C-alpha positions, 0 to 999 in steps of 0.5 A: 242754409241747412246750418242756419235751419239747424241753428234755429232748431237747436236754439229753439230746443234748448230755449224750450228746455230752459224755460221748463227748468226755470218754470219749475224751479220757479213754481216749486220755490212758490209753492213752498213759500205759499202752499195750497193748503195749510193746517187750518184748512185740513182741520176745516175739512176733516171736521166738515167730514164729521171728525174731530182731527188730533194735532198728530193726525194733522201734523202727519197729513201735512208731512204726506202733502209735503212729500208729495211736493 
């Protein structure tokens, strides 16, 4: 009886860990393939704030965004 409960509990814990790892890997792959922000969006945002960004600034900001992911 106790052994059955421990096996079920171990299965739930292992399943949760595996689910988390698989979901995390999938989301990383998805975000790398479809980034939430691109260079055009950065240019638009900076222009909306009254700045005309140079291409170097846009590239630097994109690199910082990619490091965060």
